[in-house]
C-alpha positions in Angstrom: 49.3 95.9 13.3 47.2 93.0 12.2 44.9 92.9 15.3 43.5 94.5 18.4 45.8 95.1 21.4 45.6 92.3 24.1 44.4 94.8 26.7 41.5 95.8 24.4 40.7 92.1 23.9 40.4 91.5 27.6 38.2 94.5 27.9 36.0 93.3 25.1 35.8 89.8 26.7 34.6 91.4 30.0 32.0 93.4 28.1 30.9 90.3 26.4 30.4 88.6 29.8 28.4 91.5 31.1 26.2 91.6 28.0 25.6 87.8 28.3 24.5 88.1 31.9 22.2 91.0 31.1 20.6 89.1 28.2 20.2 86.0 30.3 18.3 88.0 32.9 15.9 89.3 30.3 15.5 85.9 28.7 14.8 84.2 32.0 12.1 86.7 33.0 10.3 85.8 29.8 10.9 82.1 30.4 9.5 82.3 33.9 6.3 83.9 32.7 5.8 81.3 30.0 6.7 78.3 32.1 4.2 79.3 34.8 1.4 78.6 32.3 2.4 75.0 32.3 2.3 74.5 36.0 -0.4 71.9 35.8 1.6 69.6 33.6 3.5 66.7 35.1 6.7 67.4 36.9 9.0 65.9 34.3 7.3 67.7 31.4 7.6 71.0 33.3 11.3 70.4 33.8 11.7 69.5 30.2 9.9 72.7 29.2 12.0 74.8 31.5 15.3 73.3 30.3 14.2 73.9 26.7 13.5 77.6 27.5 16.8 77.9 29.1 18.5 76.4 26.0 16.7 78.9 23.8 17.9 81.6 26.1 21.4 80.5 25.4 20.7 80.9 21.7 19.4 84.4 22.2 22.5 85.4 24.2 24.7 84.0 21.4 22.8 86.0 18.8 23.4 89.2 20.9 27.1 88.5 21.1 27.3 88.0 17.4 25.5 91.2 16.7 27.8 93.1 19.1 30.8 91.5 17.5 29.6 92.5 14.0 29.7 96.1 15.0 33.2 95.8 16.4 34.4 94.0 13.2 33.0 96.7 10.9 34.8 99.4 12.8 38.2 97.8 12.1 40.3 99.4 9.3 40.4 96.0 7.6 37.5 93.8 8.9 38.4 90.3 9.9 37.0 87.6 12.2 39.4 85.7 14.5 39.5 83.4 17.6 40.3 86.5 19.7 36.7 87.9 19.0 34.1 88.0 21.8 32.0 85.2 20.3 35.0 82.9 20.7 35.4 83.6 24.4 34.3 80.4 26.4 31.2 81.0 28.5 30.9 78.6 31.5 27.5 77.2 32.5 25.6 80.0 34.3 23.3 79.2 37.2 19.8 80.7 36.5 16.7 80.2 38.7 17.4 76.6 39.8 18.8 75.6 36.4 21.8 76.4 34.2 22.4 77.9 30.8 25.4 76.9 28.6 26.5 78.6 25.4 28.9 77.8 22.6 29.5 79.7 19.4 31.5 78.1 16.5 32.6 79.7 13.2 31.2 77.5 10.5 33.3 79.4 7.9 36.3 77.8 9.4 35.1 74.3 8.4 34.8 72.3 5.2 31.3 72.4 3.7 29.9 68.9 3.1 27.4 70.2 0.6 30.3 71.5 -1.6 31.3 67.9 -2.4 28.6 68.0 -5.1 28.2 70.8 -7.6 24.9 72.5 -6.7 24.2 73.4 -10.3 25.1 70.2 -12.1 24.8 67.6 -9.3 28.2 66.2 -10.3 31.2 65.5 -8.1 33.2 68.6 -7.2 36.6 67.0 -7.7 38.8 69.8 -6.1 36.7 69.7 -2.9 36.8 65.9 -2.9 40.6 66.0 -2.8 40.5 68.3 0.3 38.1 65.8 2.0 40.3 62.9 1.1 43.3 64.7 2.6 41.3 65.5 5.8 40.1 61.9 6.2 43.7 60.7 5.9 44.8 63.1 8.7 41.9 62.0 11.0 42.3 58.2 10.2 38.8 58.1 8.7 38.2 55.4 6.1 38.3 56.9 2.6 35.3 54.8 1.7 33.1 57.3 3.5 33.7 59.8 0.7 31.7 57.7 -1.8 28.8 57.4 0.7 28.8 61.1 1.2 28.7 61.8 -2.5 25.8 59.4 -3.1 23.9 60.9 -0.2 24.2 64.4 -1.8 24.0 63.8 -5.5 20.6 63.7 -7.3 21.1 60.4 -9.2 20.6 56.8 -8.0 23.9 55.5 -9.5 26.1 54.0 -6.8 29.6 55.5 -6.6 32.6 53.4 -5.7 32.2 52.6 -2.0 29.0 54.5 -2.0 25.3 53.7 -1.2 22.1 54.7 -2.8 18.4 54.1 -2.0 18.6 50.3 -2.3 20.9 50.2 0.7 19.0 52.6 2.9 15.6 51.2 2.1 16.8 47.7 3.1 17.8 48.8 6.6 15.7 47.5 9.6 14.4 51.1 9.9 14.4 52.2 6.2 14.7 55.8 4.9 15.5 57.5 1.7 18.8 59.2 1.1 18.7 63.0 0.9 19.8 63.2 -2.8 20.4 66.9 -2.2 22.2 69.3 0.2 22.2 68.5 3.8 20.0 71.0 5.7 21.8 70.4 9.1 24.8 68.5 10.4 22.4 66.0 11.8 22.1 64.5 8.3 25.6 63.2 8.6 24.5 60.7 11.2 22.3 59.0 8.6 25.1 58.4 6.0 26.3 54.8 5.6 29.4 54.2 7.7 29.0 57.2 10.1 29.0 55.9 13.7 28.3 58.1 16.7 32.1 58.3 17.4 32.8 59.2 13.8 30.1 61.9 13.8 31.5 63.5 16.9 35.0 63.5 15.4 33.9 64.9 12.0 31.6 67.7 13.2 34.5 69.7 14.5 35.8 70.0 11.0 32.8 69.9 8.6 29.7 72.0 8.2 26.5 72.2 6.1 26.7 76.0 5.8 26.8 77.2 2.2 30.4 78.5 2.4 32.9 78.2 -0.4 35.9 79.9 1.4 37.6 79.0 4.7 38.5 81.6 7.3 42.2 81.2 7.8 42.0 82.8 11.2 39.5 80.3 12.7 39.9 77.0 10.7 41.4 74.1 12.7 45.0 73.3 11.6 43.8 70.0 10.2 41.4 71.8 7.8 44.2 74.2 6.7 46.6 71.3 6.2 44.0 69.4 4.1 43.5 72.4 1.8 47.3 72.8 1.4 47.9 69.1 0.7 45.1 69.0 -1.9 46.9 71.8 -3.8 50.3 70.1 -3.6 51.6 72.4 -0.8 53.5 71.1 2.2 50.7 70.6 4.8 53.2 71.2 7.7 52.8 74.9 6.8 49.4 74.7 8.6 51.2 74.7 12.0 53.2 77.8 11.0 50.0 79.6 10.0 48.2 78.6 13.2 51.1 80.0 15.3 51.2 83.2 13.3 47.5 84.0 13.7 47.8 83.6 17.5 50.3 86.5 17.5 48.2 88.6 15.1 45.1 87.6 13.1 45.4 87.9 9.4 43.6 90.9 7.9 44.2 89.9 4.3 44.9 86.5 2.7 47.8 88.0 0.9 49.7 87.9 4.1 49.9 84.1 3.8 52.3 84.5 0.9 55.0 85.6 3.3 54.7 82.3 5.2 55.0 80.3 1.9 58.1 81.8 0.3 58.8 78.7 -1.8 55.3 78.3 -3.1 54.2 79.8 -6.5 50.9 81.1 -5.2 49.4 84.4 -6.1 46.9 86.4 -4.0 44.1 85.4 -6.4 44.8 81.7 -5.8 44.9 82.2 -2.0 41.7 84.2 -2.1 39.8 81.5 -4.0 40.2 79.2 -1.1 40.8 81.3 2.0 39.2 84.4 3.5 39.7 86.4 6.7 36.0 87.1 7.3 33.2 84.8 8.5 29.6 84.7 7.4 28.2 81.6 9.1 28.2 80.6 12.7 26.6 77.9 14.8 25.2 78.6 18.2 24.5 75.9 20.8 22.5 76.5 23.9 22.3 74.0 26.7 19.6 74.2 29.4 19.3 72.1 32.5 16.6 72.1 35.1 15.6 69.5 37.7 17.5 66.7 36.0 16.2 67.6 32.5 18.6 68.6 29.8 17.8 70.2 26.5 20.2 71.3 23.7 19.2 73.8 21.1 21.1 74.5 17.9 20.9 77.4 15.4 22.8 78.0 12.2 23.3 81.7 11.8 24.2 83.9 8.8 25.8 87.3 9.6 26.5 90.4 7.6 27.2 94.0 8.6 23.7 94.4 9.9 23.9 91.5 12.4 23.0 87.8 12.7 20.0 86.0 11.2 18.9 82.5 12.1 18.9 80.2 9.0 17.7 77.1 10.8 17.5 75.6 14.2 16.6 72.4 16.0 16.5 70.7 19.4 18.1 67.5 20.7 17.6 65.8 24.1 
């Protein structure tokens, strides 16, 4: 058996919901005490504060679910992370004390790392990763010119790549700013790269990350990401659909199991393992709080090992 029985999965999902409600109750009690100190502030500011606390409560519930899931994963004969795990169960917005709390957890190990486009040691273009991004852009109908702009945003020099943009471009904008010239700390950086519109950002963020991951979880990666990896290695990208169907029946516990789905491909376990993994280290947690017409969104990038989750960075958006 590759995975947990479906009845067990439903039981774990129910347990996750109960844990979430319990944690929300604790978080809201803390929120209510803190918010009462701001009762003299204007109504809109108080609602903003309450919504922000509720969003942070969503983050805390997400961390608790990831911690609980880590213990479940480590008890498996062969640890793996998959879309059947409790962190992946959708959580509807929960009414709390006149407001609502929303929560979403995503596996960032299932996405392509933007920061891997440039070698972190040398600052030079990482050509194999660039090929994967080019294949992904072709699938998503994203202009290939964006690749050059991304590389220039990340690399340390001021030499303009083909279709790229360096400091001269950004400093000439009506509201000028410097390019990063280094790794992106959060996905928000992507909005600042030349050619990235709001619509393009929303499309790309489902497939890319700024987490420092070098392998992709075959159990959680979108089929488009898997197809891009295969295409970049000269493998039929249509196999991605076969992989996605297979993992629904039973999550992969070892990347070597992929070989059975690629009988005509000359790929060894070592080659597969250099690109794919079955375990996840990085997750993003989004908490959404609403109160009296105010809405706040909190984000956290989380690293997780056998001991549980640890917040790497976090930020708010309205």
